Gaussian input, Z-matrix of N, CA and C with variables (Angstrom, degrees):
# hf/3-21g

backbone

0 1
 N
 C     1     B1
 C     2     B2     1     A1
 N     3     B3     2     A2     1     D1
 C     4     B4     3     A3     2     D2
 C     5     B5     4     A4     3     D3
 N     6     B6     5     A5     4     D4
 C     7     B7     6     A6     5     D5
 C     8     B8     7     A7     6     D6
 N     9     B9     8     A8     7     D7
 C    10    B10     9     A9     8     D8
 C    11    B11    10    A10     9     D9
 N    12    B12    11    A11    10    D10
 C    13    B13    12    A12    11    D11
 C    14    B14    13    A13    12    D12
 N    15    B15    14    A14    13    D13
 C    16    B16    15    A15    14    D14
 C    17    B17    16    A16    15    D15
 N    18    B18    17    A17    16    D16
 C    19    B19    18    A18    17    D17
 C    20    B20    19    A19    18    D18
 N    21    B21    20    A20    19    D19
 C    22    B22    21    A21    20    D20
 C    23    B23    22    A22    21    D21
 N    24    B24    23    A23    22    D22
 C    25    B25    24    A24    23    D23
 C    26    B26    25    A25    24    D24
 N    27    B27    26    A26    25    D25
 C    28    B28    27    A27    26    D26
 C    29    B29    28    A28    27    D27
 N    30    B30    29    A29    28    D28
 C    31    B31    30    A30    29    D29
 C    32    B32    31    A31    30    D30
 N    33    B33    32    A32    31    D31
 C    34    B34    33    A33    32    D32
 C    35    B35    34    A34    33    D33
 N    36    B36    35    A35    34    D34
 C    37    B37    36    A36    35    D35
 C    38    B38    37    A37    36    D36
 N    39    B39    38    A38    37    D37
 C    40    B40    39    A39    38    D38
 C    41    B41    40    A40    39    D39
 N    42    B42    41    A41    40    D40
 C    43    B43    42    A42    41    D41
 C    44    B44    43    A43    42    D42
 N    45    B45    44    A44    43    D43
 C    46    B46    45    A45    44    D44
 C    47    B47    46    A46    45    D45
 N    48    B48    47    A47    46    D46
 C    49    B49    48    A48    47    D47
 C    50    B50    49    A49    48    D48
 N    51    B51    50    A50    49    D49
 C    52    B52    51    A51    50    D50
 C    53    B53    52    A52    51    D51
 N    54    B54    53    A53    52    D52
 C    55    B55    54    A54    53    D53
 C    56    B56    55    A55    54    D54
 N    57    B57    56    A56    55    D55
 C    58    B58    57    A57    56    D56
 C    59    B59    58    A58    57    D57
 N    60    B60    59    A59    58    D58
 C    61    B61    60    A60    59    D59
 C    62    B62    61    A61    60    D60
 N    63    B63    62    A62    61    D61
 C    64    B64    63    A63    62    D62
 C    65    B65    64    A64    63    D63
 N    66    B66    65    A65    64    D64
 C    67    B67    66    A66    65    D65
 C    68    B68    67    A67    66    D66
 N    69    B69    68    A68    67    D67
 C    70    B70    69    A69    68    D68
 C    71    B71    70    A70    69    D69
 N    72    B72    71    A71    70    D70
 C    73    B73    72    A72    71    D71
 C    74    B74    73    A73    72    D72
 N    75    B75    74    A74    73    D73
 C    76    B76    75    A75    74    D74
 C    77    B77    76    A76    75    D75
 N    78    B78    77    A77    76    D76
 C    79    B79    78    A78    77    D77
 C    80    B80    79    A79    78    D78
 N    81    B81    80    A80    79    D79
 C    82    B82    81    A81    80    D80
 C    83    B83    82    A82    81    D81
 N    84    B84    83    A83    82    D82
 C    85    B85    84    A84    83    D83
 C    86    B86    85    A85    84    D84
 N    87    B87    86    A86    85    D85
 C    88    B88    87    A87    86    D86
 C    89    B89    88    A88    87    D87
 N    90    B90    89    A89    88    D88
 C    91    B91    90    A90    89    D89
 C    92    B92    91    A91    90    D90
 N    93    B93    92    A92    91    D91
 C    94    B94    93    A93    92    D92
 C    95    B95    94    A94    93    D93
 N    96    B96    95    A95    94    D94
 C    97    B97    96    A96    95    D95
 C    98    B98    97    A97    96    D96
 N    99    B99    98    A98    97    D97
 C   100   B100    99    A99    98    D98
 C   101   B101   100   A100    99    D99
 N   102   B102   101   A101   100   D100
 C   103   B103   102   A102   101   D101
 C   104   B104   103   A103   102   D102
 N   105   B105   104   A104   103   D103
 C   106   B106   105   A105   104   D104
 C   107   B107   106   A106   105   D105
 N   108   B108   107   A107   106   D106
 C   109   B109   108   A108   107   D107
 C   110   B110   109   A109   108   D108
 N   111   B111   110   A110   109   D109
 C   112   B112   111   A111   110   D110
 C   113   B113   112   A112   111   D111
 N   114   B114   113   A113   112   D112
 C   115   B115   114   A114   113   D113
 C   116   B116   115   A115   114   D114
 N   117   B117   116   A116   115   D115
 C   118   B118   117   A117   116   D116
 C   119   B119   118   A118   117   D117
 N   120   B120   119   A119   118   D118
 C   121   B121   120   A120   119   D119
 C   122   B122   121   A121   120   D120
 N   123   B123   122   A122   121   D121
 C   124   B124   123   A123   122   D122
 C   125   B125   124   A124   123   D123
 N   126   B126   125   A125   124   D124
 C   127   B127   126   A126   125   D125
 C   128   B128   127   A127   126   D126
 N   129   B129   128   A128   127   D127
 C   130   B130   129   A129   128   D128
 C   131   B131   130   A130   129   D129
 N   132   B132   131   A131   130   D130
 C   133   B133   132   A132   131   D131
 C   134   B134   133   A133   132   D132
 N   135   B135   134   A134   133   D133
 C   136   B136   135   A135   134   D134
 C   137   B137   136   A136   135   D135
 N   138   B138   137   A137   136   D136
 C   139   B139   138   A138   137   D137
 C   140   B140   139   A139   138   D138
 N   141   B141   140   A140   139   D139
 C   142   B142   141   A141   140   D140
 C   143   B143   142   A142   141   D141
 N   144   B144   143   A143   142   D142
 C   145   B145   144   A144   143   D143
 C   146   B146   145   A145   144   D144
 N   147   B147   146   A146   145   D145
 C   148   B148   147   A147   146   D146
 C   149   B149   148   A148   147   D147
 N   150   B150   149   A149   148   D148
 C   151   B151   150   A150   149   D149
 C   152   B152   151   A151   150   D150
 N   153   B153   152   A152   151   D151
 C   154   B154   153   A153   152   D152
 C   155   B155   154   A154   153   D153
 N   156   B156   155   A155   154   D154
 C   157   B157   156   A156   155   D155
 C   158   B158   157   A157   156   D156
 N   159   B159   158   A158   157   D157
 C   160   B160   159   A159   158   D158
 C   161   B161   160   A160   159   D159
 N   162   B162   161   A161   160   D160
 C   163   B163   162   A162   161   D161
 C   164   B164   163   A163   162   D162
 N   165   B165   164   A164   163   D163
 C   166   B166   165   A165   164   D164
 C   167   B167   166   A166   165   D165
 N   168   B168   167   A167   166   D166
 C   169   B169   168   A168   167   D167
 C   170   B170   169   A169   168   D168
 N   171   B171   170   A170   169   D169
 C   172   B172   171   A171   170   D170
 C   173   B173   172   A172   171   D171
 N   174   B174   173   A173   172   D172
 C   175   B175   174   A174   173   D173
 C   176   B176   175   A175   174   D174
 N   177   B177   176   A176   175   D175
 C   178   B178   177   A177   176   D176
 C   179   B179   178   A178   177   D177
 N   180   B180   179   A179   178   D178
 C   181   B181   180   A180   179   D179
 C   182   B182   181   A181   180   D180
 N   183   B183   182   A182   181   D181
 C   184   B184   183   A183   182   D182
 C   185   B185   184   A184   183   D183
 N   186   B186   185   A185   184   D184
 C   187   B187   186   A186   185   D185
 C   188   B188   187   A187   186   D186
 N   189   B189   188   A188   187   D187
 C   190   B190   189   A189   188   D188
 C   191   B191   190   A190   189   D189
 N   192   B192   191   A191   190   D190
 C   193   B193   192   A192   191   D191
 C   194   B194   193   A193   192   D192
 N   195   B195   194   A194   193   D193
 C   196   B196   195   A195   194   D194
 C   197   B197   196   A196   195   D195
 N   198   B198   197   A197   196   D196
 C   199   B199   198   A198   197   D197
 C   200   B200   199   A199   198   D198
 N   201   B201   200   A200   199   D199
 C   202   B202   201   A201   200   D200
 C   203   B203   202   A202   201   D201
 N   204   B204   203   A203   202   D202
 C   205   B205   204   A204   203   D203
 C   206   B206   205   A205   204   D204
 N   207   B207   206   A206   205   D205
 C   208   B208   207   A207   206   D206
 C   209   B209   208   A208   207   D207
 N   210   B210   209   A209   208   D208
 C   211   B211   210   A210   209   D209
 C   212   B212   211   A211   210   D210
 N   213   B213   212   A212   211   D211
 C   214   B214   213   A213   212   D212
 C   215   B215   214   A214   213   D213
 N   216   B216   215   A215   214   D214
 C   217   B217   216   A216   215   D215
 C   218   B218   217   A217   216   D216
 N   219   B219   218   A218   217   D217
 C   220   B220   219   A219   218   D218
 C   221   B221   220   A220   219   D219
 N   222   B222   221   A221   220   D220
 C   223   B223   222   A222   221   D221
 C   224   B224   223   A223   222   D222
 N   225   B225   224   A224   223   D223
 C   226   B226   225   A225   224   D224
 C   227   B227   226   A226   225   D225
 N   228   B228   227   A227   226   D226
 C   229   B229   228   A228   227   D227
 C   230   B230   229   A229   228   D228
 N   231   B231   230   A230   229   D229
 C   232   B232   231   A231   230   D230
 C   233   B233   232   A232   231   D231
 N   234   B234   233   A233   232   D232
 C   235   B235   234   A234   233   D233
 C   236   B236   235   A235   234   D234
 N   237   B237   236   A236   235   D235
 C   238   B238   237   A237   236   D236
 C   239   B239   238   A238   237   D237
 N   240   B240   239   A239   238   D238
 C   241   B241   240   A240   239   D239
 C   242   B242   241   A241   240   D240
 N   243   B243   242   A242   241   D241
 C   244   B244   243   A243   242   D242
 C   245   B245   244   A244   243   D243
 N   246   B246   245   A245   244   D244
 C   247   B247   246   A246   245   D245
 C   248   B248   247   A247   246   D246
 N   249   B249   248   A248   247   D247
 C   250   B250   249   A249   248   D248
 C   251   B251   250   A250   249   D249
 N   252   B252   251   A251   250   D250
 C   253   B253   252   A252   251   D251
 C   254   B254   253   A253   252   D252
 N   255   B255   254   A254   253   D253
 C   256   B256   255   A255   254   D254
 C   257   B257   256   A256   255   D255
 N   258   B258   257   A257   256   D256
 C   259   B259   258   A258   257   D257
 C   260   B260   259   A259   258   D258
 N   261   B261   260   A260   259   D259
 C   262   B262   261   A261   260   D260
 C   263   B263   262   A262   261   D261
 N   264   B264   263   A263   262   D262
 C   265   B265   264   A264   263   D263
 C   266   B266   265   A265   264   D264
 N   267   B267   266   A266   265   D265
 C   268   B268   267   A267   266   D266
 C   269   B269   268   A268   267   D267
 N   270   B270   269   A269   268   D268
 C   271   B271   270   A270   269   D269
 C   272   B272   271   A271   270   D270
 N   273   B273   272   A272   271   D271
 C   274   B274   273   A273   272   D272
 C   275   B275   274   A274   273   D273

   B1=1.4456
   B2=1.5362
   B3=1.3157
   B4=1.4603
   B5=1.5383
   B6=1.3267
   B7=1.4663
   B8=1.5219
   B9=1.3168
   B10=1.4679
   B11=1.5311
   B12=1.3214
   B13=1.4770
   B14=1.5249
   B15=1.3267
   B16=1.4603
   B17=1.5322
   B18=1.3210
   B19=1.4628
   B20=1.5257
   B21=1.3272
   B22=1.4672
   B23=1.5321
   B24=1.3202
   B25=1.4591
   B26=1.5211
   B27=1.3159
   B28=1.4631
   B29=1.5307
   B30=1.3322
   B31=1.4650
   B32=1.5234
   B33=1.3266
   B34=1.4576
   B35=1.5318
   B36=1.3297
   B37=1.4664
   B38=1.5294
   B39=1.3222
   B40=1.4684
   B41=1.5313
   B42=1.3286
   B43=1.4672
   B44=1.5282
   B45=1.3220
   B46=1.4637
   B47=1.5278
   B48=1.3290
   B49=1.4602
   B50=1.5246
   B51=1.3093
   B52=1.4726
   B53=1.5177
   B54=1.3404
   B55=1.4675
   B56=1.5281
   B57=1.3208
   B58=1.4659
   B59=1.5241
   B60=1.3138
   B61=1.4644
   B62=1.5260
   B63=1.3233
   B64=1.4655
   B65=1.5315
   B66=1.3265
   B67=1.4630
   B68=1.5220
   B69=1.3131
   B70=1.4583
   B71=1.5276
   B72=1.3258
   B73=1.4604
   B74=1.5268
   B75=1.3322
   B76=1.4651
   B77=1.5225
   B78=1.3112
   B79=1.4695
   B80=1.5285
   B81=1.3231
   B82=1.4676
   B83=1.5322
   B84=1.3293
   B85=1.4565
   B86=1.5296
   B87=1.3301
   B88=1.4575
   B89=1.5249
   B90=1.3291
   B91=1.4608
   B92=1.5273
   B93=1.3280
   B94=1.4641
   B95=1.5261
   B96=1.3307
   B97=1.4646
   B98=1.5239
   B99=1.3187
   B100=1.4642
   B101=1.5278
   B102=1.3140
   B103=1.4676
   B104=1.5268
   B105=1.3272
   B106=1.4624
   B107=1.5261
   B108=1.3294
   B109=1.4679
   B110=1.5252
   B111=1.3251
   B112=1.4657
   B113=1.5243
   B114=1.3234
   B115=1.4626
   B116=1.5214
   B117=1.3336
   B118=1.4630
   B119=1.5192
   B120=1.3237
   B121=1.4617
   B122=1.5316
   B123=1.3347
   B124=1.4645
   B125=1.5299
   B126=1.3284
   B127=1.4681
   B128=1.5260
   B129=1.3310
   B130=1.4572
   B131=1.5189
   B132=1.3311
   B133=1.4676
   B134=1.5238
   B135=1.3371
   B136=1.4619
   B137=1.5244
   B138=1.3318
   B139=1.4709
   B140=1.5279
   B141=1.3194
   B142=1.4591
   B143=1.5172
   B144=1.3328
   B145=1.4617
   B146=1.5254
   B147=1.3321
   B148=1.4632
   B149=1.5253
   B150=1.3289
   B151=1.4618
   B152=1.5322
   B153=1.3269
   B154=1.4582
   B155=1.5231
   B156=1.3233
   B157=1.4680
   B158=1.5258
   B159=1.3206
   B160=1.4646
   B161=1.5255
   B162=1.3185
   B163=1.4613
   B164=1.5276
   B165=1.3320
   B166=1.4642
   B167=1.5196
   B168=1.3363
   B169=1.4577
   B170=1.5234
   B171=1.3272
   B172=1.4662
   B173=1.5229
   B174=1.3125
   B175=1.4688
   B176=1.5243
   B177=1.3222
   B178=1.4648
   B179=1.5291
   B180=1.3028
   B181=1.4592
   B182=1.5173
   B183=1.2940
   B184=1.4688
   B185=1.5295
   B186=1.3138
   B187=1.4689
   B188=1.5302
   B189=1.3227
   B190=1.4605
   B191=1.5295
   B192=1.3354
   B193=1.4582
   B194=1.5329
   B195=1.3199
   B196=1.4665
   B197=1.5252
   B198=1.3319
   B199=1.4703
   B200=1.5238
   B201=1.3241
   B202=1.4681
   B203=1.5270
   B204=1.3252
   B205=1.4614
   B206=1.5161
   B207=1.3105
   B208=1.4644
   B209=1.5229
   B210=1.3242
   B211=1.4637
   B212=1.5262
   B213=1.3281
   B214=1.4681
   B215=1.5143
   B216=1.2888
   B217=1.4595
   B218=1.5238
   B219=1.3211
   B220=1.4605
   B221=1.5261
   B222=1.3157
   B223=1.4635
   B224=1.5302
   B225=1.3331
   B226=1.4707
   B227=1.5314
   B228=1.2976
   B229=1.4631
   B230=1.5284
   B231=1.3099
   B232=1.4635
   B233=1.5234
   B234=1.3300
   B235=1.4688
   B236=1.5270
   B237=1.3207
   B238=1.4672
   B239=1.5332
   B240=1.3215
   B241=1.4702
   B242=1.5205
   B243=1.3049
   B244=1.4633
   B245=1.5152
   B246=1.3117
   B247=1.4582
   B248=1.5221
   B249=1.3036
   B250=1.4576
   B251=1.5214
   B252=1.2955
   B253=1.4658
   B254=1.5247
   B255=1.3125
   B256=1.4587
   B257=1.5235
   B258=1.3172
   B259=1.4656
   B260=1.5228
   B261=1.3353
   B262=1.4598
   B263=1.5219
   B264=1.3108
   B265=1.4640
   B266=1.5259
   B267=1.3235
   B268=1.4643
   B269=1.5280
   B270=1.3324
   B271=1.4553
   B272=1.5269
   B273=1.2714
   B274=1.4689
   B275=1.4611
   A1=110.82
   A2=116.37
   A3=121.29
   A4=110.94
   A5=116.01
   A6=120.26
   A7=110.96
   A8=117.37
   A9=121.50
   A10=110.29
   A11=116.35
   A12=120.41
   A13=111.01
   A14=116.69
   A15=120.92
   A16=109.88
   A17=116.29
   A18=120.89
   A19=110.76
   A20=118.42
   A21=122.19
   A22=111.61
   A23=117.84
   A24=121.20
   A25=109.78
   A26=117.36
   A27=120.87
   A28=110.64
   A29=116.50
   A30=120.10
   A31=110.24
   A32=117.24
   A33=121.66
   A34=111.29
   A35=116.86
   A36=121.30
   A37=110.40
   A38=117.08
   A39=121.01
   A40=110.01
   A41=117.34
   A42=120.80
   A43=111.01
   A44=117.25
   A45=121.20
   A46=110.65
   A47=116.67
   A48=119.84
   A49=111.22
   A50=116.72
   A51=120.52
   A52=111.48
   A53=116.46
   A54=120.23
   A55=110.42
   A56=116.73
   A57=120.50
   A58=110.39
   A59=117.67
   A60=121.52
   A61=110.98
   A62=116.66
   A63=119.17
   A64=110.91
   A65=118.31
   A66=120.18
   A67=110.97
   A68=116.59
   A69=120.36
   A70=110.66
   A71=116.57
   A72=121.15
   A73=110.65
   A74=116.78
   A75=120.57
   A76=110.13
   A77=117.09
   A78=120.31
   A79=111.43
   A80=116.35
   A81=119.83
   A82=110.63
   A83=116.61
   A84=120.09
   A85=111.48
   A86=117.03
   A87=120.71
   A88=110.36
   A89=116.79
   A90=120.19
   A91=110.89
   A92=117.05
   A93=120.96
   A94=110.79
   A95=116.36
   A96=120.92
   A97=110.77
   A98=117.86
   A99=121.56
   A100=111.06
   A101=116.33
   A102=120.27
   A103=110.45
   A104=117.15
   A105=121.37
   A106=111.25
   A107=117.26
   A108=120.23
   A109=110.71
   A110=117.58
   A111=121.05
   A112=110.48
   A113=116.46
   A114=120.67
   A115=110.06
   A116=116.31
   A117=120.37
   A118=110.70
   A119=116.95
   A120=120.66
   A121=110.63
   A122=117.28
   A123=120.40
   A124=110.61
   A125=116.74
   A126=119.99
   A127=111.33
   A128=117.65
   A129=120.43
   A130=111.00
   A131=117.29
   A132=120.75
   A133=109.97
   A134=116.80
   A135=120.55
   A136=111.29
   A137=116.85
   A138=121.12
   A139=110.00
   A140=117.23
   A141=120.50
   A142=111.75
   A143=116.66
   A144=120.50
   A145=110.85
   A146=117.02
   A147=120.62
   A148=111.88
   A149=117.21
   A150=119.89
   A151=110.49
   A152=116.71
   A153=120.76
   A154=110.55
   A155=116.06
   A156=120.54
   A157=110.61
   A158=116.87
   A159=120.61
   A160=110.44
   A161=117.08
   A162=119.31
   A163=110.81
   A164=117.14
   A165=120.65
   A166=110.90
   A167=116.60
   A168=120.14
   A169=113.57
   A170=117.82
   A171=119.59
   A172=112.82
   A173=117.45
   A174=119.72
   A175=109.26
   A176=115.55
   A177=121.94
   A178=111.26
   A179=117.31
   A180=121.13
   A181=112.35
   A182=116.81
   A183=120.93
   A184=110.19
   A185=116.71
   A186=120.75
   A187=109.61
   A188=117.08
   A189=120.50
   A190=110.92
   A191=116.75
   A192=121.25
   A193=110.89
   A194=117.08
   A195=120.67
   A196=110.42
   A197=116.99
   A198=120.20
   A199=110.47
   A200=117.65
   A201=120.25
   A202=111.58
   A203=116.20
   A204=120.16
   A205=113.76
   A206=117.55
   A207=120.71
   A208=113.03
   A209=116.82
   A210=119.40
   A211=113.46
   A212=117.51
   A213=120.72
   A214=112.88
   A215=118.81
   A216=121.98
   A217=109.56
   A218=115.96
   A219=121.40
   A220=108.57
   A221=115.55
   A222=120.86
   A223=107.07
   A224=118.73
   A225=120.31
   A226=111.32
   A227=115.74
   A228=120.58
   A229=109.13
   A230=115.76
   A231=120.44
   A232=111.55
   A233=117.45
   A234=120.05
   A235=112.28
   A236=117.59
   A237=119.66
   A238=113.10
   A239=117.13
   A240=120.79
   A241=109.16
   A242=117.36
   A243=122.57
   A244=108.82
   A245=116.02
   A246=121.28
   A247=107.60
   A248=116.09
   A249=121.90
   A250=107.53
   A251=116.48
   A252=119.40
   A253=109.19
   A254=116.50
   A255=121.44
   A256=111.02
   A257=117.19
   A258=119.47
   A259=111.10
   A260=118.35
   A261=121.00
   A262=110.88
   A263=117.17
   A264=121.05
   A265=111.35
   A266=118.38
   A267=121.32
   A268=111.65
   A269=118.97
   A270=122.42
   A271=111.44
   A272=119.03
   A273=121.00
   A274=112.60
   D1=-37.46
   D2=-179.37
   D3=-63.85
   D4=-39.98
   D5=179.14
   D6=-66.26
   D7=-35.63
   D8=178.56
   D9=-66.32
   D10=-40.76
   D11=177.62
   D12=-63.98
   D13=-42.30
   D14=177.67
   D15=-61.34
   D16=-43.12
   D17=178.51
   D18=-59.81
   D19=-45.52
   D20=180.00
   D21=-65.96
   D22=-37.19
   D23=177.57
   D24=-65.39
   D25=-42.51
   D26=178.33
   D27=-65.02
   D28=-41.68
   D29=177.84
   D30=-63.33
   D31=-39.17
   D32=177.94
   D33=-63.90
   D34=-41.32
   D35=178.59
   D36=-65.12
   D37=-42.57
   D38=179.10
   D39=-63.06
   D40=-43.47
   D41=179.00
   D42=-64.69
   D43=-40.82
   D44=178.83
   D45=-63.20
   D46=-42.19
   D47=177.29
   D48=-64.59
   D49=-36.52
   D50=176.72
   D51=-64.10
   D52=-41.00
   D53=178.49
   D54=-65.05
   D55=-45.23
   D56=179.99
   D57=-62.34
   D58=-42.80
   D59=179.73
   D60=-63.77
   D61=-43.65
   D62=-179.04
   D63=-68.06
   D64=-37.15
   D65=177.20
   D66=-65.24
   D67=-39.76
   D68=177.58
   D69=-62.35
   D70=-43.13
   D71=179.19
   D72=-64.23
   D73=-40.06
   D74=179.17
   D75=-63.65
   D76=-41.83
   D77=178.67
   D78=-63.19
   D79=-42.98
   D80=178.62
   D81=-62.75
   D82=-42.88
   D83=179.64
   D84=-66.64
   D85=-37.22
   D86=178.31
   D87=-65.18
   D88=-41.36
   D89=177.80
   D90=-63.23
   D91=-40.18
   D92=177.33
   D93=-64.53
   D94=-39.47
   D95=178.10
   D96=-62.96
   D97=-44.48
   D98=178.84
   D99=-62.92
   D100=-39.14
   D101=178.37
   D102=-63.90
   D103=-42.46
   D104=178.65
   D105=-66.27
   D106=-35.15
   D107=176.74
   D108=-65.22
   D109=-38.85
   D110=176.47
   D111=-62.71
   D112=-43.60
   D113=178.70
   D114=-62.76
   D115=-41.93
   D116=179.08
   D117=-61.11
   D118=-43.07
   D119=-179.57
   D120=-64.35
   D121=-42.23
   D122=178.21
   D123=-63.29
   D124=-39.78
   D125=179.55
   D126=-67.44
   D127=-36.39
   D128=177.27
   D129=-65.20
   D130=-40.14
   D131=177.10
   D132=-63.62
   D133=-44.15
   D134=179.18
   D135=-64.54
   D136=-38.17
   D137=178.39
   D138=-62.57
   D139=-44.12
   D140=177.42
   D141=-62.32
   D142=-41.38
   D143=178.23
   D144=-63.82
   D145=-41.46
   D146=179.49
   D147=-66.86
   D148=-37.36
   D149=177.13
   D150=-65.03
   D151=-40.81
   D152=177.71
   D153=-64.21
   D154=-42.53
   D155=178.91
   D156=-63.77
   D157=-40.84
   D158=179.60
   D159=-64.67
   D160=-43.86
   D161=-179.66
   D162=-65.09
   D163=-32.06
   D164=176.62
   D165=-69.45
   D166=-41.14
   D167=-176.74
   D168=-70.21
   D169=-27.15
   D170=-176.70
   D171=-98.61
   D172=11.47
   D173=177.77
   D174=-64.88
   D175=141.19
   D176=-176.13
   D177=-59.90
   D178=-42.68
   D179=-178.75
   D180=-62.76
   D181=-39.39
   D182=179.77
   D183=-67.68
   D184=-41.68
   D185=179.08
   D186=-64.38
   D187=-42.41
   D188=179.23
   D189=-64.92
   D190=-39.23
   D191=179.02
   D192=-63.81
   D193=-43.20
   D194=178.43
   D195=-66.27
   D196=-40.28
   D197=179.91
   D198=-62.84
   D199=-40.38
   D200=179.84
   D201=-73.66
   D202=-46.37
   D203=-173.25
   D204=-75.01
   D205=-52.68
   D206=-173.33
   D207=-87.32
   D208=-34.77
   D209=-175.66
   D210=-101.04
   D211=-8.41
   D212=179.35
   D213=68.59
   D214=26.43
   D215=-179.35
   D216=-86.23
   D217=155.63
   D218=178.26
   D219=-142.85
   D220=155.02
   D221=177.35
   D222=-72.96
   D223=129.80
   D224=-179.12
   D225=-69.51
   D226=157.91
   D227=177.66
   D228=-66.24
   D229=153.65
   D230=-177.58
   D231=-62.63
   D232=-30.80
   D233=-178.98
   D234=-70.92
   D235=-22.50
   D236=-178.51
   D237=-95.31
   D238=3.52
   D239=179.32
   D240=-93.29
   D241=129.86
   D242=176.05
   D243=-118.07
   D244=132.22
   D245=179.10
   D246=-104.07
   D247=125.37
   D248=-178.60
   D249=-111.26
   D250=122.78
   D251=177.88
   D252=-91.01
   D253=163.83
   D254=-178.02
   D255=-66.16
   D256=-39.86
   D257=-178.23
   D258=-66.30
   D259=-35.96
   D260=178.14
   D261=-68.13
   D262=-38.71
   D263=-179.61
   D264=-68.73
   D265=-33.27
   D266=-178.54
   D267=-74.49
   D268=-28.66
   D269=-177.60
   D270=-73.83
   D271=-18.52
   D272=-176.90
   D273=-79.64

């Protein structure tokens, strides 16, 4: 009977150590999950900022301003603009 009690005590200790180990692992994994969620949130904020920056950079007015200021381009006069349709180009 004494040997059976010793066996059960040892089994109880092994099970307790297993529970403690698994709880420790769960805590570590939860901390890693929270860290990844923080990174995800920061990346979402940066993505929104980049989308806003992109929409600002491709605005028509900004492109026209850069074309006039830096490249010296100007809109041609209406008399010098020719519109070519597809049917006219195919007949030639």
